C-alpha positions in Angstrom: -17.3 -81.8 11.8 -16.8 -78.0 12.8 -20.2 -76.5 13.5 -18.9 -73.1 13.9 -19.9 -72.9 17.3 -16.2 -72.8 18.6 -15.3 -69.0 19.4 -12.4 -67.6 17.7 -9.7 -65.3 18.7 -11.4 -62.4 17.3 -14.6 -62.9 19.1 -14.8 -60.7 22.3 -14.4 -62.3 25.7 -17.7 -62.3 27.8 -17.6 -59.2 30.0 -17.5 -61.6 33.1 -14.4 -63.2 31.7 -12.5 -59.5 30.9 -9.5 -58.7 33.4 -10.5 -56.2 35.7 -7.3 -54.7 35.4 -4.8 -54.1 32.4 -1.3 -55.3 32.4 1.3 -52.8 33.5 2.4 -51.9 30.0 -1.2 -51.5 28.7 -2.5 -49.3 31.0 -3.5 -45.6 29.8 -3.2 -42.4 31.4 -6.5 -40.3 32.4 -5.6 -37.9 29.5 -5.5 -40.7 27.1 -8.9 -42.2 28.1 -10.4 -38.5 28.3 -8.4 -36.5 25.8 -10.5 -33.3 25.6 -10.9 -32.9 29.5 -8.2 -30.4 30.0 -9.8 -28.5 27.0 -13.4 -28.3 28.7 -11.9 -26.9 32.0 -10.8 -23.7 30.2 -14.5 -23.2 29.1 -15.7 -23.2 32.9 -12.6 -22.4 34.8 -13.6 -20.5 38.2 -13.0 -17.0 37.7 -11.3 -16.8 41.3 -8.8 -19.7 40.7 -5.5 -19.0 38.4 -6.0 -20.3 35.2 -3.7 -23.0 34.1 -0.3 -21.9 32.7 -1.3 -23.3 29.1 -4.4 -21.2 28.8 -2.3 -17.7 29.2 -0.2 -16.1 26.3 3.7 -17.2 26.7 6.2 -15.0 27.9 7.5 -14.9 24.4 4.2 -14.0 22.8 3.8 -10.9 25.4 7.0 -9.5 24.4 6.5 -9.9 20.9 3.0 -7.7 21.1 4.7 -5.1 23.3 7.5 -4.8 21.1 4.7 -4.2 18.2 3.2 -1.8 19.9 6.3 0.2 20.9 7.1 0.2 17.0 3.5 1.4 16.1 4.0 4.3 18.6 7.1 5.3 17.4 6.4 5.0 13.8 3.2 7.3 14.5 5.3 9.7 16.2 8.0 10.0 13.5 5.1 10.5 10.8 3.4 13.0 13.2 6.7 15.0 13.7 7.9 14.9 9.9 5.4 13.9 7.4 1.7 14.6 8.4 -0.5 15.2 11.6 -4.4 15.1 12.2 -5.7 18.2 13.8 -9.0 18.7 15.5 -10.9 22.0 14.2 -11.7 23.4 17.7 -14.0 26.4 16.8 -16.3 28.0 13.8 -14.0 30.7 12.7 -13.2 28.6 9.4 -16.8 27.8 8.6 -18.1 26.7 6.4 -15.0 25.2 5.0 -14.0 23.5 7.8 -16.6 22.9 11.0 -16.1 22.6 14.6 -14.8 18.9 15.3 -13.7 18.2 11.7 -10.5 16.3 11.6 -7.9 17.5 9.2 -4.5 16.1 8.0 -1.9 18.8 7.8 0.7 18.3 5.3 4.1 19.0 7.2 6.0 18.7 3.7 4.0 21.0 1.8 6.5 23.8 2.3 9.9 22.1 3.2 11.4 21.5 -0.3 11.2 24.5 -2.1 7.5 25.3 -2.3 6.3 28.6 -0.7 2.9 29.5 1.0 0.8 30.4 -1.4 -2.1 33.1 -1.3 -5.4 30.9 -0.6 -3.5 28.2 1.2 -5.2 26.9 4.5 -2.5 26.6 6.9 -1.8 25.7 10.4 0.5 27.8 12.4 2.0 28.5 15.9 0.5 31.7 16.9 3.2 32.5 19.8 4.6 35.9 19.1 1.9 36.9 16.4 -1.6 36.2 17.8 -0.3 35.2 21.4 2.3 37.2 23.3 4.2 35.8 26.4 3.6 32.1 25.4 0.4 29.7 26.4 -0.1 28.4 29.5 0.7 24.8 28.8 -0.1 21.6 30.6 0.8 21.9 34.3 0.3 18.4 34.8 2.9 16.0 32.8 0.4 13.3 33.1 -2.4 15.3 31.1 0.2 16.9 28.7 1.2 12.9 27.9 -2.1 11.7 27.2 -3.0 14.8 25.4 0.4 13.9 22.9 -0.9 10.4 22.7 -4.4 11.2 21.4 -2.9 13.9 19.2 -1.3 11.2 17.3 -4.7 9.7 15.9 -6.5 13.1 15.8 -8.4 13.0 19.0 -6.7 15.9 20.6 -7.3 19.6 20.2 -4.4 21.8 18.8 -2.0 23.5 21.4 -3.4 26.6 22.8 -1.2 28.7 20.2 -2.1 26.7 17.3 -4.5 28.0 14.8 -6.0 27.5 11.4 -6.6 30.4 9.1 -6.3 31.2 5.4 -3.5 33.0 3.8 -4.7 36.3 2.5 -1.5 38.3 1.9 2.1 37.3 1.4 5.4 39.1 1.6 5.3 42.2 -0.6 1.4 42.4 -0.8 -0.9 45.2 -0.2 -4.2 44.1 1.5 -6.9 46.7 1.7 -10.4 46.9 2.9 -13.1 47.7 2.4 -14.8 49.0 -1.1 -18.5 50.0 -1.2 -19.4 46.4 -1.1 -17.0 45.4 2.0 -14.6 43.6 -0.3 -11.2 43.2 0.2 -8.4 44.0 -2.5 -5.0 42.7 -3.0 -2.2 44.6 -4.9 -5.4 46.5 -6.5 -7.5 43.6 -7.5 -10.7 43.3 -5.8 -10.9 39.8 -4.4 -14.4 37.9 -5.1 -14.6 35.3 -1.7 -18.0 34.2 -2.2 -16.5 30.7 -3.1 -15.6 30.1 0.5 -16.8 33.2 2.9 -19.4 32.2 5.3 -22.9 32.8 3.9 -23.8 36.6 4.9 -20.2 37.6 5.6 -18.2 40.4 3.9 -14.7 40.8 3.4 -14.1 42.7 6.7 -16.3 45.2 9.0 -13.1 46.4 10.1 -11.6 48.6 7.8 -7.4 48.4 7.2 -4.7 49.2 4.9 -1.6 47.0 5.6 1.6 46.0 3.3 3.0 42.5 4.3 6.5 42.5 5.3 8.6 39.8 3.7 8.9 36.7 5.5 5.3 37.0 6.8 1.7 36.3 6.1 -1.5 38.2 6.5 -4.2 35.5 7.5 -8.0 35.5 7.9 -10.7 33.2 9.0 -13.6 32.2 6.3 -16.1 33.0 9.2 -15.3 36.5 9.0 -17.8 37.8 11.8 -16.7 35.0 14.3 -12.9 34.8 13.6 -9.9 36.6 15.4 -7.0 36.8 12.8 -4.8 39.3 11.8 -7.2 42.2 11.8 -7.3 41.6 15.5 -3.7 42.1 16.2 -2.6 45.0 13.4 -1.7 47.3 16.5 0.1 44.6 18.4 4.0 43.7 18.3 4.3 42.1 15.2 1.1 43.8 13.6 -0.8 40.8 13.4 1.5 39.1 10.5 2.7 35.3 11.1 6.1 34.5 10.4 6.4 31.9 7.7 8.6 30.0 10.0 6.0 29.6 12.4 3.9 27.7 9.5 3.4 23.8 10.7 2.0 22.7 7.9 -0.9 22.9 5.1 -4.3 21.6 5.6 -5.1 19.4 2.5 -7.6 16.9 3.7 -10.7 16.6 5.7 -10.6 13.0 7.0 -13.2 13.1 9.6 -16.7 13.0 9.3 -17.4 10.9 6.4 -19.7 13.1 5.7 -17.4 15.8 5.1 -14.4 13.9 3.8 -12.7 15.6 1.0 -9.6 17.7 -0.2 -9.1 21.0 0.9 -9.1 23.0 -2.4 -7.1 26.2 -2.9 -9.9 28.9 -4.6 -9.0 29.5 -8.0 -9.4 33.4 -7.5 -6.0 33.4 -5.9 -4.1 32.7 -8.8 -5.1 35.8 -10.8 -3.6 38.1 -8.0 -1.1 40.0 -9.3 2.3 39.9 -7.4 3.2 42.6 -5.0 5.6 45.4 -5.6 5.8 46.6 -2.0 8.5 46.1 0.3 
């Protein structure tokens, strides 16, 4: 009778009876015995040794990353050249509307499709020939110029030496005069109430003037009149301190940095009531 003491085929053989070597077809590689060994190597690979190729990005991945970077740079360059560009405010001449270090977004399409520069607009323009004569010094080091342009793509570079941000006070045909008994400016006979944007404590101007703005040019002032070098300072120079319209880079529409000063740059309502000029 079967007592159940017989060892079946399923029962494991005693350790002493197990073969010390597996048959040739049944041998397993080290990677099969220790499947995690190679993964563990990457966590403590000596820094002085070259890492296994499998731990580095493939050549295809590197090429794809480089291609993506080039596309991003070209796209940013195109947008900056044609659509909008960030600028850093370098001085306090436009306080309190714009503060030192503010980053403004300049709309380069604002005047390219029939719209004209309006009184009260905040513009960025190239002052060569009007505010600066003989051209700027420029970057003597090409590498410095390259870094400046790259930083300008994301608004971390200051404007060029001949770029200015001012408010348009008079357009072609306007007669702009200053000052009345209260130090206020008049445009085409209308006294301009500038309290909404003028720097606290400033008057329209401490320098009297009476000018007629030629067609195709602009008369511009800073909001911080006592700290702004603007059209008033160049009245006796070639061009009379007037900015040619074709030198306008764009209109400052937004303050994008810092977050505490984020917002749209609005045109003061007072300019909507100014009568058209009749002077030529």
